[in-house]
C-alpha positions in Angstrom: -2.7 -42.9 -35.4 -3.8 -39.2 -36.1 -5.7 -37.5 -33.2 -8.0 -34.6 -32.8 -7.9 -32.9 -29.4 -10.8 -30.6 -28.5 -11.3 -28.5 -25.3 -15.1 -28.0 -24.9 -15.9 -24.3 -24.7 -18.7 -22.1 -23.4 -20.9 -23.0 -26.5 -21.7 -26.2 -24.7 -23.2 -24.5 -21.6 -26.1 -26.8 -20.4 -24.6 -29.8 -22.2 -24.5 -30.9 -25.8 -24.0 -34.3 -27.5 -20.4 -34.9 -28.3 -20.9 -35.5 -32.1 -23.0 -32.3 -32.4 -20.4 -30.2 -30.6 -17.6 -31.6 -32.8 -19.6 -30.9 -35.9 -20.3 -27.3 -34.9 -16.7 -26.3 -34.7 -15.0 -24.5 -37.6 -13.1 -27.1 -39.8 -14.1 -30.0 -37.6 -15.2 -33.3 -39.0 -19.0 -33.9 -39.5 -21.2 -36.2 -37.4 -21.4 -38.8 -40.3 -17.6 -38.8 -40.7 -17.2 -39.3 -36.9 -19.6 -42.2 -37.0 -17.9 -43.9 -40.0 -14.3 -43.2 -39.3 -13.5 -42.7 -35.7 -11.5 -45.5 -34.1 -11.4 -44.3 -30.5 -13.2 -41.6 -28.7 -12.6 -40.5 -25.1 -13.8 -37.6 -22.8 -11.5 -36.6 -20.0 -9.5 -39.8 -20.6 -12.4 -42.2 -20.5 -13.9 -44.1 -23.5 -17.1 -42.3 -24.7 -19.8 -42.7 -27.2 -20.8 -40.1 -29.8 -24.1 -39.6 -27.9 -22.3 -38.6 -24.6 -23.3 -35.2 -23.4 -20.2 -32.9 -22.9 -19.9 -29.8 -20.8 -17.6 -26.7 -20.9 -14.1 -27.7 -19.7 -14.3 -31.3 -20.9 -11.5 -32.7 -23.0 -12.4 -34.7 -26.1 -9.9 -36.9 -27.9 -10.8 -38.5 -31.3 -8.4 -40.8 -33.1 -8.6 -42.6 -36.5 -6.2 -44.4 -38.7 -6.5 -42.4 -41.9 -8.1 -39.3 -43.4 -11.8 -39.8 -43.9 -13.0 -38.9 -47.4 -16.0 -36.6 -48.0 -17.3 -38.6 -51.0 -17.4 -42.1 -52.3 -17.2 -42.8 -56.0 -18.4 -45.7 -58.2 -15.5 -47.8 -59.7 -15.6 -50.2 -62.6 -14.5 -53.3 -60.8 -15.7 -56.8 -62.0 -18.0 -58.7 -59.7 -18.8 -62.4 -59.6 -22.6 -62.2 -59.1 -24.3 -65.4 -57.8 -27.9 -64.0 -57.7 -29.6 -60.7 -58.2 -33.1 -59.2 -58.1 -34.5 -55.7 -57.5 -33.8 -56.0 -53.7 -30.5 -57.8 -53.4 -27.2 -58.6 -55.1 -25.4 -61.8 -53.9 -21.7 -61.8 -54.7 -18.9 -64.3 -54.5 -16.3 -61.8 -53.1 -12.8 -62.4 -54.3 -9.9 -62.7 -51.9 -8.1 -59.4 -51.3 -11.2 -57.2 -51.8 -12.2 -55.0 -48.8 -15.9 -55.1 -48.1 -16.5 -51.4 -47.4 -14.3 -48.3 -47.2 -12.4 -47.8 -44.0 -9.0 -46.6 -42.7 -6.5 -47.0 -45.5 -8.9 -48.5 -47.9 -11.0 -45.7 -49.4 -11.2 -47.2 -53.0 -11.3 -50.5 -54.7 -13.8 -51.9 -52.2 -16.9 -54.0 -52.8 -19.0 -50.8 -52.1 -17.2 -48.9 -54.9 -17.8 -51.8 -57.3 -21.5 -52.1 -56.3 -22.1 -48.4 -56.9 -20.8 -48.8 -60.4 -22.9 -52.0 -61.0 -26.0 -50.4 -59.6 -25.4 -47.1 -61.5 -25.9 -45.0 -58.4 -24.0 -42.6 -56.3 -23.7 -43.1 -52.5 -25.7 -40.9 -50.2 -23.5 -38.2 -48.6 -21.7 -39.4 -45.6 -22.7 -43.1 -46.0 -19.6 -45.1 -46.7 -21.3 -48.5 -46.4 -24.4 -48.3 -48.7 -26.0 -51.8 -49.1 -23.7 -53.6 -46.7 -25.5 -55.6 -44.1 -22.7 -58.0 -43.1 -19.0 -58.2 -44.0 -16.1 -60.5 -44.8 -12.5 -59.9 -43.9 -10.3 -58.7 -46.8 -8.6 -62.0 -47.2 -11.7 -64.1 -46.8 -13.5 -65.0 -50.1 -17.0 -66.2 -50.6 -20.7 -65.4 -50.5 -21.9 -62.0 -49.3 -25.4 -60.5 -49.7 -26.0 -56.8 -50.2 -29.1 -54.7 -50.2 -30.1 -52.5 -53.2 -32.6 -50.3 -51.4 -33.1 -49.0 -47.8 -36.1 -51.3 -47.2 -34.1 -54.4 -48.2 -31.2 -53.2 -46.1 -33.4 -53.0 -43.0 -35.0 -56.3 -43.7 -31.7 -58.1 -44.1 -30.0 -56.4 -41.1 -32.8 -57.6 -38.9 -32.2 -61.2 -39.9 -28.5 -60.9 -39.1 -29.3 -59.1 -35.8 -31.7 -61.8 -34.7 -29.3 -64.5 -36.0 -31.9 -66.0 -38.4 -29.3 -66.6 -41.0 -27.1 -69.7 -41.4 -23.5 -69.2 -42.5 -21.1 -72.0 -43.3 -17.4 -71.5 -44.0 -14.8 -73.9 -45.3 -11.2 -73.7 -44.3 -7.9 -75.6 -44.5 -6.2 -75.8 -41.1 -2.6 -76.3 -40.2 -3.3 -79.2 -37.8 -6.1 -81.6 -37.1 -8.5 -80.9 -34.3 -8.5 -83.6 -31.5 -12.3 -84.1 -32.0 -13.8 -84.5 -35.5 -16.8 -82.4 -34.4 -17.1 -79.6 -31.8 -18.9 -76.6 -30.5 -16.6 -73.8 -29.4 -18.1 -71.2 -27.0 -15.8 -68.4 -25.7 -15.8 -64.7 -25.4 -13.7 -62.8 -28.0 -11.7 -59.8 -26.8 -9.1 -57.6 -28.5 -5.6 -58.7 -27.8 -4.1 -56.2 -25.4 -0.6 -56.7 -26.9 -1.7 -56.2 -30.5 -4.7 -54.2 -31.5 -4.9 -55.9 -34.9 -5.5 -59.2 -33.2 -8.3 -60.7 -31.1 -8.1 -63.6 -28.6 -10.4 -65.7 -26.6 -11.5 -65.5 -22.9 -13.5 -67.7 -20.6 -14.5 -64.6 -18.6 -18.0 -63.7 -19.7 -17.7 -60.1 -18.5 -15.0 -59.4 -21.1 -15.5 -59.0 -24.8 -18.4 -60.5 -26.8 -19.8 -64.0 -26.7 -18.9 -66.1 -29.7 -20.1 -69.6 -30.8 -18.7 -71.7 -33.6 -19.5 -75.3 -34.5 -17.1 -77.3 -36.7 -16.8 -80.6 -38.5 -13.7 -82.1 -39.9 -14.4 -83.2 -43.5 -11.0 -84.8 -44.2 -7.5 -84.9 -42.7 -4.3 -85.2 -44.7 -1.4 -85.8 -42.3 -1.0 -82.6 -40.3 -3.6 -80.7 -42.3 -7.4 -80.8 -42.2 -10.3 -79.5 -44.2 -13.0 -78.2 -41.9 -16.5 -76.8 -42.2 -17.5 -74.1 -39.7 -21.0 -73.0 -38.8 -21.3 -69.5 -37.3 -23.8 -68.8 -34.6 -22.4 -65.3 -33.9 -20.6 -62.9 -36.2 -17.6 -61.5 -34.3 -14.6 -60.0 -36.0 -12.0 -62.7 -36.8 -14.2 -65.3 -35.1 -13.3 -68.4 -37.1 -9.6 -67.3 -37.2 -9.5 -67.0 -33.4 -11.5 -70.2 -32.8 -9.2 -72.1 -35.1 -6.2 -70.8 -33.1 -8.2 -71.9 -29.9 -8.3 -75.4 -31.3 -4.5 -75.3 -31.8 -5.0 -75.5 -35.5 -4.6 -72.0 -37.1 -5.9 -71.5 -40.7 -3.3 -72.2 -43.3 -1.9 -68.9 -44.7 -3.2 -66.8 -41.8 -0.7 -64.0 -41.5 -2.1 -62.8 -38.1 -2.9 -66.0 -36.1 -0.7 -68.5 -37.9 2.8 -68.7 -39.1 4.4 -69.2 -42.5 4.0 -72.9 -43.5 7.2 -74.7 -44.7 5.2 -76.8 -47.2 2.9 -74.0 -48.4 5.0 -70.9 -47.9 3.0 -68.9 -50.5 -0.4 -69.9 -49.1 -2.9 -67.0 -48.6 -5.7 -67.3 -46.0 -7.5 -70.5 -46.6 -10.9 -69.4 -45.4 -14.0 -69.2 -47.7 -17.6 -68.2 -46.9 -19.1 -71.2 -48.6 -22.9 -71.1 -47.9 -25.4 -68.5 -46.8 -29.0 -69.3 -46.0 -31.3 -66.3 -45.6 -34.8 -65.1 -46.4 -35.1 -62.4 -49.0 -37.4 -59.4 -48.9 -41.0 -60.3 -49.9 -40.4 -64.1 -49.5 -41.4 -66.4 -46.7 -38.9 -69.3 -47.3 -35.2 -69.2 -46.8 -32.9 -69.4 -49.8 -29.4 -70.9 -49.9 -26.6 -69.3 -51.8 -23.3 -71.2 -52.5 -19.9 -69.8 -53.5 -17.9 -72.5 -55.2 -14.7 -73.6 -53.5 -11.9 -71.3 -55.0 -9.0 -72.4 -57.1 -6.5 -71.7 -54.2 -8.2 -74.4 -52.1 -8.2 -76.9 -55.0 -4.5 -76.4 -55.6 -3.6 -77.1 -51.9 -6.0 -80.0 -51.7 -4.5 -81.6 -54.9 -1.0 -81.3 -53.3 -2.2 -82.9 -50.1 -3.9 -85.7 -51.9 -0.8 -86.4 -53.9 1.4 -86.4 -50.8 -1.0 -88.8 -49.1 -0.5 -91.5 -51.8 
């Protein structure tokens, strides 16, 4: 992971915000690039925010996973559009598409495709225009994007206040002991693997996460399950499926290669999203049809059950 080490000089006499100090140095990265690309920031060995005031003699360490681009370009990438009006574009995101640019994925993202579709260029330094929530790269399904700043603020507030309703469908390797359930844990980063998260009963650690589930159908040692999210933590459903002892089929991080479906990719799909659109008073529901990869596995499971 590349790092930038900065010893704060006399220019910071009296104190200055960390991001402003970094941006003032010759050849240093800008405040917007720090905000969008920094993975870890510390001052004198302790985690720090960009707003922290630094003083002469302080030692700043900034790390990120990849070089941060100055510009973002539209790309002609096909989109499966479920709904569109002057304020929003609702998309059925394909599996394998990254939602917004980030470390190692600076092109080919949903944002690149939207910029082409909307026929606009991204504001300088903004690598997530229109994005108000996200889906993991290997999760397919419904995602709503904002076409203007007013709509972006309106939608972000609904997600922040949890006024949306999100349902996912998944195929699990295993069958939960109870056909319905309400999982409430805290989710923390796995200290042994920073690409993974895990659960904790300690409410002082990580972030609170709540997921309801309902088993639709079981086929031997596999099950089709609908999840309702009450919070939106990274990898939440994947971690809570593991918590149930039933990881998602095809999950390369929280599961293992399945002997009956060795080529399965992540069987997780954002199925339904209920949300109020700008200028409207009633909630709308958008549905992304169950994808072909699900139907193929389900047909095999039905055939083996006969």
